[in-house]
C-alpha positions in Angstrom: 0.0 0.0 0.0 1.4 3.4 -1.1 1.7 6.0 1.7 -0.3 9.2 1.0 2.1 12.0 0.2 0.5 14.2 2.9 1.8 11.6 5.4 5.4 11.8 4.3 7.8 13.7 6.5 9.4 17.0 5.4 13.0 16.4 4.1 14.2 19.1 6.5 12.8 17.2 9.4 14.6 14.0 8.3 17.8 16.1 8.1 17.3 17.3 11.6 16.7 13.8 12.9 19.9 12.5 11.1 22.0 15.3 12.5 20.7 14.9 16.0 21.3 11.2 15.8 24.9 11.7 14.6 25.8 14.3 17.2 23.7 12.7 20.1 23.0 16.4 20.9 20.2 18.7 19.8 22.2 21.9 20.3 25.1 20.7 18.1 22.5 19.5 15.5 21.0 23.0 15.6 24.4 24.7 15.1 25.0 22.5 12.1 21.6 23.3 10.5 21.3 26.9 11.7 18.4 26.1 14.0 17.8 26.7 17.6 17.9 23.9 20.1 14.2 24.3 20.7 13.5 24.1 16.9 15.4 20.8 16.7 13.5 19.4 19.7 10.2 20.5 18.1 10.9 18.9 14.8 12.0 15.6 16.4 8.8 15.6 18.5 6.7 16.2 15.4 8.5 13.3 13.6 7.9 11.0 16.7 4.2 11.9 16.7 3.9 11.2 13.0 5.6 7.8 13.4 3.9 6.9 16.7 7.3 6.0 18.1 9.9 7.5 20.4 13.2 8.0 18.6 15.4 9.5 21.3 15.9 9.1 25.1 17.6 11.7 27.3 20.5 10.1 29.2 22.8 12.2 31.5 22.5 15.4 29.5 22.7 13.9 26.1 20.2 12.2 23.7 20.6 8.6 22.5 18.6 6.7 19.9 15.9 4.3 21.0 15.7 0.9 19.3 13.1 2.4 17.0 15.5 5.3 16.3 18.4 3.0 15.5 16.2 1.0 13.1 15.0 4.3 11.4 18.4 6.0 11.0 19.9 3.8 8.2 16.8 4.3 6.1 16.8 8.0 6.6 20.6 8.2 5.8 20.0 6.3 2.5 17.1 8.6 1.6 19.2 11.7 2.3 22.2 10.4 0.3 19.9 9.6 -2.6 18.4 13.1 -2.5 21.9 14.6 -2.4 22.9 12.5 -5.4 19.7 13.5 -7.3 20.4 17.2 -6.8 24.1 16.8 -7.9 23.0 15.0 -11.1 20.2 17.4 -11.8 22.4 20.5 -11.4 25.0 19.0 -13.7 22.4 18.4 -16.4 21.3 22.0 -16.1 24.8 23.1 -16.9 24.9 21.0 -20.0 27.1 18.3 -18.4 26.5 14.6 -17.9 27.2 12.7 -14.7 28.8 9.2 -14.8 28.2 7.5 -11.5 30.6 4.6 -10.9 30.9 2.1 -8.1 34.2 0.2 -7.4 35.8 -1.4 -4.4 37.7 1.2 -2.3 41.3 0.1 -2.8 40.7 -0.6 -6.5 39.1 2.8 -6.9 41.8 4.7 -5.1 44.9 2.9 -6.5 43.9 1.9 -10.0 40.8 3.7 -11.2 41.1 7.3 -9.9 44.8 7.8 -11.1 43.7 6.9 -14.6 40.5 9.0 -14.8 42.3 12.2 -16.0 43.0 10.3 -19.2 39.3 9.6 -19.8 38.2 13.1 -18.8 40.7 14.7 -21.2 38.7 13.4 -24.1 35.3 13.7 -22.4 35.4 17.2 -20.7 31.6 17.3 -20.5 31.5 14.4 -18.1 31.4 14.7 -14.3 32.5 11.6 -12.4 30.6 10.5 -9.2 32.5 7.6 -7.6 31.1 5.4 -4.8 32.7 2.4 -3.0 30.0 0.0 -2.0 31.1 -3.6 -1.6 27.8 -5.4 -2.0 25.6 -6.3 -5.0 23.0 -3.5 -5.0 20.0 -2.2 -7.0 21.3 0.2 -9.7 18.1 2.1 -9.7 18.1 2.8 -6.0 21.8 3.6 -5.9 21.5 6.0 -8.9 24.6 4.3 -10.3 25.3 3.8 -14.1 28.1 1.3 -13.9 30.0 -0.9 -11.3 33.4 -2.5 -11.4 32.8 -5.8 -9.6 35.3 -8.3 -8.2 34.1 -11.9 -7.9 31.9 -14.1 -10.2 29.9 -12.6 -13.1 26.6 -12.7 -11.2 24.5 -9.6 -10.7 20.7 -9.7 -11.0 19.2 -7.4 -13.6 22.6 -6.4 -15.1 25.2 -7.5 -17.7 28.7 -8.5 -16.6 31.6 -7.9 -19.0 34.9 -9.4 -18.2 37.6 -6.8 -17.5 40.6 -8.6 -16.2 41.7 -11.5 -14.0 43.7 -11.1 -10.8 47.3 -12.2 -10.5 49.1 -11.9 -7.2 52.9 -12.1 -6.5 54.9 -12.3 -3.3 56.2 -8.9 -2.3 58.2 -7.4 0.6 59.0 -4.0 2.0 61.0 -2.5 4.9 64.0 -4.5 6.0 62.6 -7.6 4.3 62.9 -6.0 0.9 66.6 -6.5 0.7 66.7 -10.0 2.2 67.4 -12.5 -0.6 65.1 -15.5 -0.9 66.3 -18.5 -2.8 63.0 -20.3 -3.3 59.4 -20.9 -2.1 60.6 -23.3 0.6 62.5 -20.5 2.2 59.5 -18.2 2.0 57.4 -20.9 3.8 59.3 -20.2 7.0 59.3 -16.4 6.6 56.9 -14.0 8.4 53.7 -13.4 6.4 50.9 -10.9 6.1 47.4 -12.2 5.3 44.3 -10.5 3.8 41.3 -11.3 5.9 39.0 -11.2 2.9 41.2 -13.7 1.0 42.3 -16.2 3.6 43.3 -18.9 1.0 45.8 -16.8 -1.0 48.9 -18.1 0.7 47.8 -21.8 0.9 46.8 -21.7 -2.8 50.1 -20.1 -3.8 52.1 -22.7 -2.0 50.1 -25.5 -3.4 50.8 -24.1 -6.9 54.5 -24.5 -6.3 54.1 -28.0 -4.9 54.3 -27.2 -1.2 51.9 -27.5 1.7 52.0 -24.5 4.1 52.7 -25.8 7.6 50.5 -23.2 9.3 48.2 -21.4 7.0 47.1 -18.9 9.7 50.5 -17.9 11.0 51.4 -14.2 10.7 49.5 -10.9 10.8 46.0 -10.4 9.4 44.5 -7.2 8.0 41.0 -6.6 6.7 41.7 -4.6 3.5 44.3 -4.4 0.8 45.2 -0.9 1.7 46.0 -1.9 5.3 47.9 -5.0 4.0 50.0 -2.9 1.7 51.0 -0.5 4.6 51.8 -3.5 6.8 54.2 -4.9 4.1 55.8 -1.5 3.5 56.5 -1.4 7.3 58.3 -4.8 7.0 55.8 -6.8 9.0 56.0 -9.7 6.6 55.7 -11.0 3.0 52.3 -10.7 1.3 50.6 -11.8 -1.9 49.5 -8.6 -3.7 48.2 -7.8 -7.2 50.7 -5.7 -9.1 48.0 -3.3 -10.3 47.4 -2.1 -6.7 51.1 -1.5 -5.9 52.4 0.1 -9.1 53.4 3.3 -7.3 55.2 1.5 -4.4 57.1 -0.7 -6.9 58.1 2.3 -8.9 59.3 4.2 -5.8 61.2 1.1 -4.5 59.1 0.8 -1.4 57.9 -2.7 -2.3 59.7 -5.4 -4.2 58.6 -8.7 -5.9 60.8 -11.2 -4.0 60.0 -14.3 -6.2 58.8 -14.1 -9.8 56.1 -16.8 -9.2 52.7 -15.3 -10.0 49.4 -16.9 -9.0 46.0 -16.4 -10.7 43.0 -16.3 -8.4 39.7 -17.9 -9.3 37.9 -14.6 -9.5 38.1 -11.6 -11.8 37.0 -8.0 -12.3 33.8 -7.3 -14.4 32.2 -4.2 -15.7 28.6 -4.4 -14.6 25.9 -2.3 -16.3 22.1 -2.5 -15.8 20.3 -4.4 -18.6 19.1 -2.1 -21.4 21.4 0.8 -20.3 24.6 -0.1 -22.0 24.7 2.7 -24.6 25.3 5.7 -22.2 28.4 4.0 -20.7 29.8 2.3 -23.8 32.6 4.8 -24.2 33.7 4.4 -20.6 33.5 0.6 -20.7 35.7 0.7 -23.9 38.1 3.0 -22.2 38.4 0.7 -19.2 39.2 -2.3 -21.3 41.8 -0.2 -23.2 43.4 0.7 -19.9 43.7 -2.9 -19.0 45.3 -3.8 -22.3 47.9 -1.1 -21.8 
């Protein structure tokens, strides 16, 4: 059942709720929104009356979300982000520009995609880029996104996946380990290692590929993201398996070094994902992406 529009809350009231929830303080929310503390309190009370639920409790001079408020906040945040995105895209169109909204994994976006974007924009000056870094499979319509660069299997409901590139990792070192010679994979088996939490099988798979079983697959330090893993290796905490495309700058500066030229291909790949029936507007960008990979 569709809610009558007269029952929908004012967007400014939702902004007030989100700010108050973020600050846990009505006064600071008012300062952010140029409202008085009493105006913030009144708007929150109106929203609570409209919903029939209490959203905040006062605890020792501050306000905290109730369970209902905690459940409501993520939905409000998504709605405000979508409104923000809508206005950015609409204002770009009014200036005769077009917005290309792209989603990619954070480290891939920061280390591979963004440094190459000036090349694309030099031949498409009318395009404005809007990059997000969601990790999950999402609804393109709700996310207001035109294209995603997805790592994994070519599965995305309601969208077309085009192969971009596979992933090849190599053992690298930094810090004091960078200058320590390694004769072979057996010597590396006894050396300190850095693991990526999201890819726990990288080291065991690499060692199996060279005909060895890793004695203790979990030994070493663990980090949740590639960006943290790279920094750990640069600090000399251990050897790690990393894709060369993520460490181009560190290799060029001599901060990281490939210690054994024994690459390993993972069983996943990168894909360009476009909503079905909407390939034409992003065709030039998709072609540019594949060209960058070939280079």
